[in-house]
KEGU-973697 format. One record per residue: chain; x, y, z of N, C-alpha, C in turn; residue number from 0. Coordinates in steps of 0.001 Angstrom, whole numbers, m for minus. Example, Ala and Ser with C-alpha at 12.3 -4.5 7.8 and 13.67 -1.06 7.14 Angstrom:
BEGIN
<"A"; <13190; m5690; 7800>; <12300; m4500; 7800>; <13200; m3300; 7800>; 0>
<"A"; <12850; m2250; 7080>; <13670; m1060; 7140>; <12900; 30; 7870>; 1>
END
This chain:
BEGIN
<"A"; <295378; 209445; 143476>; <295678; 209422; 144883>; <295168; 210694; 145530>; 0>
<"A"; <294185; 210550; 146392>; <293654; 211709; 147097>; <294404; 211859; 148403>; 1>
<"A"; <294545; 213087; 148804>; <295203; 213372; 150072>; <294537; 214595; 150667>; 2>
<"A"; <294973; 214963; 151853>; <294374; 216127; 152495>; <294675; 217399; 151719>; 3>
<"A"; <295702; 217389; 150860>; <296019; 218573; 150067>; <295223; 218634; 148766>; 4>
<"A"; <294531; 217556; 148419>; <293697; 217561; 147222>; <292462; 218401; 147496>; 5>
<"A"; <292168; 219393; 146634>; <290972; 220219; 146847>; <289717; 219346; 146934>; 6>
<"A"; <288759; 219735; 147775>; <287562; 218903; 147984>; <286819; 218541; 146697>; 7>
<"A"; <286662; 219483; 145782>; <285956; 219189; 144536>; <286680; 218160; 143693>; 8>
<"A"; <288003; 218239; 143658>; <288800; 217266; 142911>; <288763; 215909; 143601>; 9>
<"A"; <288846; 215903; 144930>; <288758; 214642; 145674>; <287409; 213972; 145412>; 10>
<"A"; <286351; 214768; 145373>; <285019; 214229; 145094>; <284979; 213629; 143684>; 11>
<"A"; <285553; 214342; 142699>; <285602; 213818; 141328>; <286392; 212516; 141274>; 12>
<"A"; <287556; 212484; 141928>; <288377; 211273; 141945>; <287634; 210092; 142552>; 13>
<"A"; <286762; 210362; 143521>; <286057; 209299; 144240>; <284807; 208803; 143514>; 14>
<"A"; <284368; 209495; 142479>; <283175; 209070; 141755>; <283392; 207691; 141135>; 15>
<"A"; <282318; 206910; 141078>; <282446; 205653; 140343>; <282616; 205987; 138866>; 16>
<"A"; <283047; 205015; 138105>; <283410; 205281; 136711>; <282263; 205863; 135891>; 17>
<"A"; <281046; 205348; 136074>; <279909; 205865; 135301>; <279610; 207319; 135656>; 18>
<"A"; <279667; 207658; 136928>; <279406; 209039; 137349>; <280514; 209971; 136866>; 19>
<"A"; <281758; 209523; 136931>; <282878; 210331; 136443>; <282767; 210525; 134934>; 20>
<"A"; <282383; 209469; 134224>; <282206; 209567; 132770>; <281124; 210597; 132452>; 21>
<"A"; <280018; 210554; 133169>; <278931; 211512; 132937>; <279381; 212950; 133230>; 22>
<"A"; <280143; 213131; 134302>; <280632; 214471; 134658>; <281572; 214998; 133579>; 23>
<"A"; <282461; 214147; 133086>; <283385; 214566; 132034>; <282648; 214830; 130723>; 24>
<"A"; <281648; 214019; 130441>; <280860; 214194; 129217>; <280144; 215539; 129221>; 25>
<"A"; <279789; 216030; 130403>; <279195; 217366; 130509>; <280198; 218435; 130092>; 26>
<"A"; <281473; 218188; 130334>; <282519; 219148; 129970>; <282839; 219064; 128484>; 27>
<"A"; <282879; 217850; 127942>; <283246; 217654; 126532>; <282606; 216365; 126038>; 28>
<"A"; <281957; 216434; 124889>; <281233; 215270; 124378>; <282083; 214327; 123529>; 29>
<"A"; <283394; 214538; 123501>; <284266; 213609; 122792>; <284486; 212361; 123635>; 30>
<"A"; <284085; 211223; 123103>; <284263; 209940; 123798>; <285741; 209661; 124054>; 31>
<"A"; <286594; 209963; 123080>; <288034; 209702; 123233>; <288626; 210566; 124346>; 32>
<"A"; <288231; 211840; 124406>; <288722; 212746; 125444>; <288293; 212238; 126821>; 33>
<"A"; <287024; 211885; 126951>; <286503; 211366; 128227>; <287259; 210111; 128633>; 34>
<"A"; <287445; 209194; 127707>; <288136; 207933; 127991>; <289564; 208196; 128494>; 35>
<"A"; <290271; 209115; 127857>; <291651; 209412; 128269>; <291696; 210024; 129671>; 36>
<"A"; <290760; 210916; 129970>; <290758; 211537; 131302>; <290357; 210539; 132380>; 37>
<"A"; <289421; 209653; 132061>; <289044; 208608; 133027>; <290232; 207706; 133341>; 38>
<"A"; <290978; 207338; 132314>; <292099; 206403; 132474>; <293204; 206985; 133350>; 39>
<"A"; <293297; 208290; 133437>; <294383; 208928; 134195>; <293990; 209257; 135640>; 40>
<"A"; <292753; 208942; 136022>; <292357; 209204; 137417>; <293100; 208270; 138346>; 41>
<"A"; <293350; 208672; 139577>; <292977; 209945; 140225>; <294010; 211036; 139925>; 42>
<"A"; <293573; 212267; 140087>; <294424; 213432; 139871>; <294807; 214033; 141217>; 43>
<"A"; <296075; 214362; 141378>; <296558; 214931; 142641>; <296210; 216406; 142760>; 44>
<"A"; <296227; 217104; 141615>; <295949; 218538; 141635>; <295057; 218894; 140450>; 45>
<"A"; <294358; 220010; 140548>; <293593; 220457; 139380>; <294494; 220639; 138159>; 46>
<"A"; <295709; 221134; 138359>; <296614; 221336; 137222>; <296927; 220011; 136525>; 47>
<"A"; <297026; 218913; 137285>; <297231; 217600; 136674>; <296059; 217247; 135758>; 48>
<"A"; <294858; 217555; 136206>; <293658; 217296; 135403>; <293673; 218151; 134140>; 49>
<"A"; <294008; 219431; 134272>; <294038; 220323; 133111>; <295119; 219886; 132113>; 50>
<"A"; <296257; 219460; 132621>; <297338; 218988; 131758>; <296899; 217729; 131007>; 51>
<"A"; <296218; 216832; 131695>; <295705; 215623; 131046>; <294673; 215983; 129977>; 52>
<"A"; <293842; 216971; 130269>; <292852; 217437; 129295>; <293540; 217986; 128054>; 53>
<"A"; <294547; 218821; 128261>; <295275; 219394; 127127>; <295930; 218297; 126282>; 54>
<"A"; <296523; 217315; 126936>; <297177; 216211; 126217>; <296144; 215406; 125428>; 55>
<"A"; <295008; 215136; 126043>; <293950; 214388; 125357>; <293421; 215186; 124167>; 56>
<"A"; <293271; 216487; 124347>; <292776; 217344; 123258>; <293748; 217319; 122080>; 57>
<"A"; <295035; 217345; 122367>; <296050; 217341; 121310>; <296004; 216060; 120484>; 58>
<"A"; <295523; 214966; 121072>; <295496; 213668; 120396>; <294199; 213397; 119645>; 59>
<"A"; <293206; 214263; 119770>; <291923; 213994; 119120>; <292046; 214035; 117606>; 60>
<"A"; <291399; 213083; 116962>; <291337; 213036; 115504>; <290300; 214048; 115015>; 61>
<"A"; <290237; 214234; 113716>; <289213; 215112; 113133>; <287811; 214611; 113510>; 62>
<"A"; <287625; 213306; 113510>; <286316; 212737; 113885>; <285996; 212998; 115350>; 63>
<"A"; <287015; 212887; 116208>; <286821; 213173; 117630>; <286437; 214637; 117836>; 64>
<"A"; <287088; 215526; 117089>; <286764; 216956; 117192>; <285336; 217215; 116740>; 65>
<"A"; <284913; 216546; 115678>; <283538; 216686; 115204>; <282557; 216255; 116290>; 66>
<"A"; <282866; 215149; 116946>; <282009; 214663; 118035>; <281962; 215687; 119172>; 67>
<"A"; <283092; 216279; 119502>; <283133; 217279; 120570>; <282353; 218533; 120193>; 68>
<"A"; <282468; 218969; 118959>; <281756; 220178; 118519>; <280248; 219981; 118509>; 69>
<"A"; <279810; 218753; 118284>; <278373; 218474; 118245>; <277704; 218784; 119582>; 70>
<"A"; <278481; 218862; 120642>; <277932; 219177; 121957>; <277808; 220660; 122235>; 71>
<"A"; <278090; 221488; 121227>; <278058; 222937; 121424>; <277007; 223576; 120526>; 72>
<"A"; <276104; 224363; 121123>; <275108; 225063; 120308>; <275747; 226253; 119595>; 73>
<"A"; <275116; 226728; 118531>; <275641; 227901; 117833>; <275692; 229125; 118763>; 74>
<"A"; <276670; 229993; 118526>; <276780; 231231; 119292>; <275510; 232042; 119053>; 75>
<"A"; <274942; 232526; 120142>; <273715; 233312; 120062>; <272459; 232477; 120201>; 76>
<"A"; <272631; 231151; 120242>; <271473; 230266; 120384>; <271776; 229160; 121389>; 77>
<"A"; <271991; 229537; 122674>; <272278; 228502; 123672>; <271105; 227533; 123793>; 78>
<"A"; <271426; 226318; 124198>; <270396; 225291; 124387>; <269414; 225745; 125459>; 79>
<"A"; <268109; 225713; 125163>; <267125; 226069; 126194>; <267278; 225152; 127414>; 80>
<"A"; <267292; 225748; 128583>; <267411; 224978; 129815>; <268818; 224533; 130137>; 81>
<"A"; <269815; 224940; 129346>; <271205; 224560; 129600>; <271935; 225748; 130209>; 82>
<"A"; <272108; 225746; 131530>; <272750; 226897; 132168>; <274205; 227083; 131749>; 83>
<"A"; <274878; 226004; 131363>; <276283; 226112; 130957>; <276413; 226926; 129680>; 84>
<"A"; <275656; 226561; 128635>; <275782; 227307; 127383>; <275263; 228732; 127540>; 85>
<"A"; <274229; 228926; 128343>; <273724; 230287; 128580>; <274777; 231132; 129288>; 86>
<"A"; <275442; 230568; 130288>; <276482; 231295; 131026>; <277659; 231612; 130113>; 87>
<"A"; <278083; 230622; 129351>; <279240; 230807; 128488>; <278975; 231810; 127367>; 88>
<"A"; <277742; 231882; 126924>; <277397; 232786; 125838>; <276739; 234071; 126340>; 89>
<"A"; <276937; 234399; 127578>; <276250; 235566; 128146>; <276587; 236863; 127420>; 90>
<"A"; <277702; 236921; 126714>; <278060; 238103; 125942>; <277075; 238401; 124829>; 91>
<"A"; <276288; 237409; 124427>; <275267; 237621; 123397>; <273909; 237952; 123999>; 92>
<"A"; <273757; 237755; 125298>; <272448; 237924; 125930>; <271885; 239330; 125744>; 93>
<"A"; <272724; 240332; 125873>; <272251; 241709; 125746>; <272504; 242312; 124380>; 94>
<"A"; <272861; 241478; 123413>; <273165; 241983; 122068>; <271912; 242531; 121398>; 95>
<"A"; <272121; 243489; 120528>; <271012; 244065; 119774>; <270426; 243021; 118832>; 96>
<"A"; <269201; 243251; 118408>; <268578; 242336; 117448>; <269378; 242309; 116151>; 97>
<"A"; <269962; 243443; 115773>; <270779; 243510; 114564>; <272006; 242610; 114693>; 98>
<"A"; <272678; 242665; 115862>; <273857; 241826; 116074>; <273463; 240349; 116112>; 99>
<"A"; <272351; 240033; 116754>; <271895; 238636; 116795>; <271591; 238121; 115387>; 100>
<"A"; <270964; 238948; 114568>; <270651; 238547; 113192>; <271942; 238367; 112385>; 101>
<"A"; <272901; 239266; 112597>; <274190; 239157; 111910>; <274908; 237877; 112321>; 102>
<"A"; <274882; 237552; 113620>; <275530; 236321; 114089>; <274860; 235091; 113500>; 103>
<"A"; <273545; 235108; 113399>; <272836; 233978; 112804>; <273298; 233779; 111360>; 104>
<"A"; <273362; 234870; 110610>; <273804; 234807; 109218>; <275247; 234307; 109122>; 105>
<"A"; <276116; 234835; 109966>; <277520; 234417; 109956>; <277669; 232959; 110381>; 106>
<"A"; <276910; 232547; 111403>; <276942; 231149; 111846>; <276564; 230215; 110698>; 107>
<"A"; <275521; 230585; 109965>; <275073; 229736; 108852>; <276126; 229671; 107746>; 108>
<"A"; <276744; 230804; 107438>; <277787; 230819; 106405>; <278995; 229990; 106852>; 109>
<"A"; <279364; 230128; 108112>; <280485; 229362; 108650>; <280170; 227872; 108593>; 110>
<"A"; <278979; 227513; 109035>; <278590; 226106; 109056>; <278543; 225525; 107641>; 111>
<"A"; <278098; 226323; 106690>; <278067; 225849; 105307>; <279489; 225593; 104799>; 112>
<"A"; <280425; 226460; 105156>; <281800; 226299; 104683>; <282517; 225143; 105369>; 113>
<"A"; <282370; 225041; 106708>; <283181; 224076; 107457>; <282420; 222817; 107875>; 114>
<"A"; <281098; 222835; 107795>; <280320; 221651; 108138>; <280081; 221444; 109623>; 115>
<"A"; <280362; 222486; 110427>; <280113; 222408; 111873>; <279896; 223813; 112408>; 116>
<"A"; <279423; 223877; 113657>; <279165; 225173; 114275>; <280457; 225956; 114444>; 117>
<"A"; <280322; 227273; 114456>; <281435; 228141; 114800>; <281675; 227960; 116285>; 118>
<"A"; <282874; 227561; 116637>; <283186; 227294; 118032>; <284260; 228253; 118512>; 119>
<"A"; <283951; 228902; 119625>; <284873; 229841; 120243>; <284664; 229765; 121741>; 120>
<"A"; <285709; 229959; 122496>; <285558; 230058; 123944>; <284924; 231422; 124198>; 121>
<"A"; <283622; 231419; 124393>; <282839; 232657; 124475>; <282898; 233311; 125853>; 122>
<"A"; <283375; 232595; 126846>; <283421; 233131; 128207>; <284205; 234439; 128221>; 123>
<"A"; <283547; 235494; 128712>; <284184; 236799; 128834>; <284216; 237616; 127554>; 124>
<"A"; <283671; 237116; 126477>; <283677; 237846; 125210>; <282336; 238525; 124976>; 125>
<"A"; <282389; 239674; 124353>; <281162; 240381; 123981>; <280627; 239816; 122674>; 126>
<"A"; <279390; 240127; 122394>; <278808; 239715; 121117>; <279590; 240250; 119937>; 127>
<"A"; <280051; 241477; 120062>; <280829; 242086; 118979>; <282160; 241347; 118767>; 128>
<"A"; <282801; 240947; 119855>; <284063; 240215; 119735>; <283846; 238859; 119056>; 129>
<"A"; <282739; 238209; 119395>; <282452; 236921; 118761>; <282126; 237105; 117281>; 130>
<"A"; <281369; 238151; 116963>; <281067; 238445; 115555>; <282358; 238697; 114777>; 131>
<"A"; <283239; 239511; 115351>; <284494; 239824; 114672>; <285343; 238563; 114471>; 132>
<"A"; <285308; 237666; 115449>; <286086; 236428; 115342>; <285561; 235540; 114219>; 133>
<"A"; <284254; 235392; 114115>; <283721; 234544; 113042>; <284005; 235175; 111691>; 134>
<"A"; <283913; 236501; 111594>; <284236; 237177; 110326>; <285695; 236911; 109934>; 135>
<"A"; <286584; 236950; 110899>; <288006; 236711; 110633>; <288270; 235252; 110273>; 136>
<"A"; <287660; 234340; 111028>; <287970; 232922; 110858>; <287304; 232282; 109651>; 137>
<"A"; <286261; 232872; 109126>; <285580; 232254; 107981>; <286485; 232196; 106756>; 138>
<"A"; <287532; 233003; 106741>; <288483; 232976; 105630>; <289553; 231909; 105763>; 139>
<"A"; <289575; 231183; 106871>; <290589; 230148; 107090>; <290356; 228928; 106212>; 140>
<"A"; <291404; 228158; 106049>; <291265; 226849; 105392>; <290666; 225890; 106425>; 141>
<"A"; <290092; 224785; 105966>; <289561; 223800; 106923>; <290631; 223295; 107899>; 142>
<"A"; <291850; 223130; 107428>; <292931; 222641; 108292>; <293266; 223679; 109372>; 143>
<"A"; <293373; 224951; 108973>; <293641; 226015; 109956>; <292520; 226065; 110987>; 144>
<"A"; <291304; 225991; 110490>; <290152; 226119; 111380>; <290076; 224950; 112350>; 145>
<"A"; <290414; 223750; 111898>; <290383; 222582; 112789>; <291334; 222792; 113968>; 146>
<"A"; <292512; 223353; 113718>; <293463; 223576; 114819>; <293014; 224714; 115735>; 147>
<"A"; <292372; 225732; 115179>; <291816; 226805; 116024>; <290700; 226235; 116893>; 148>
<"A"; <289852; 225411; 116301>; <288769; 224773; 117061>; <289346; 223907; 118182>; 149>
<"A"; <290413; 223175; 117892>; <291059; 222337; 118915>; <291501; 223216; 120099>; 150>
<"A"; <292115; 224360; 119800>; <292565; 225282; 120852>; <291384; 225841; 121635>; 151>
<"A"; <290345; 226255; 120929>; <289160; 226823; 121591>; <288471; 225771; 122464>; 152>
<"A"; <288357; 224547; 121965>; <287779; 223464; 122767>; <288613; 223228; 124031>; 153>
<"A"; <289923; 223265; 123883>; <290792; 223093; 125047>; <290526; 224153; 126104>; 154>
<"A"; <290335; 225402; 125679>; <290026; 226486; 126623>; <288683; 226256; 127307>; 155>
<"A"; <287687; 225877; 126509>; <286355; 225608; 127061>; <286442; 224465; 128066>; 156>
<"A"; <287140; 223397; 127712>; <287255; 222237; 128597>; <287919; 222618; 129919>; 157>
<"A"; <288965; 223434; 129864>; <289637; 223865; 131105>; <288668; 224632; 132005>; 158>
<"A"; <287891; 225532; 131427>; <286920; 226307; 132215>; <285886; 225377; 132836>; 159>
<"A"; <285387; 224449; 132054>; <284370; 223518; 132552>; <284947; 222566; 133608>; 160>
<"A"; <286175; 222112; 133403>; <286798; 221251; 134404>; <287044; 222010; 135696>; 161>
<"A"; <287447; 223265; 135583>; <287666; 224089; 136787>; <286370; 224192; 137577>; 162>
<"A"; <285267; 224403; 136896>; <283968; 224471; 137590>; <283641; 223135; 138248>; 163>
<"A"; <283960; 222044; 137581>; <283695; 220710; 138114>; <284473; 220466; 139397>; 164>
<"A"; <285761; 220778; 139406>; <286582; 220446; 140574>; <286591; 221525; 141647>; 165>
<"A"; <286031; 222691; 141345>; <285976; 223746; 142352>; <284634; 223801; 143051>; 166>
<"A"; <283641; 223047; 142548>; <282329; 223037; 143191>; <282428; 222405; 144569>; 167>
<"A"; <281671; 222963; 145485>; <281625; 222400; 146840>; <280418; 221514; 147011>; 168>
END
C-alpha cells in the first residue's frame, strides 16, 4: 500500500511490475528464494518493512539458497569489471598495496578451497587490512559456523543494497 508518506523510491519499487521488481531485487541478492519472498510481501509501507522482510527471508534460506546468493559476489579484491556495485562495496581494496592484494588473493583461494565458496563479508566501509584480518580469523571456523556468519554478512549487504534501491530518486 503506497501512500503520500511512502518515500518516493520505495513507492516506485512497489509500483514496478513483477518482472522489473524481480530484476531489481536480483541485483541486490541472487538468491531466488530471497527474491521470491520479498516479491510476495509487496507492497511495503516503509523501508524498514522491506528490511525486516529481507532479514526474515535471509533467516529462512537453506544452505543451497546461501550458495546461490554467494555466487553473485566476486572475490574480495577482484570486483566484477564494469560492475559499479562491487567496485563501490570493495573500495577499501582499491588503494591497497600490491602486497596486500597478493595476500588477499592467496587467502581468498585458501578460504575457497576450505569452504567451497568465496569469502563473503560486508566490505562497505572496511579497509583492505580489515578484510584481510577477517578472512584470516574466519578461515579457522567450521563450515557450520561460517555458513551462519555468511548469512549475517549477506543480510548486511542486502540491507545496504535495498537502501540504495529505495532511496534512489
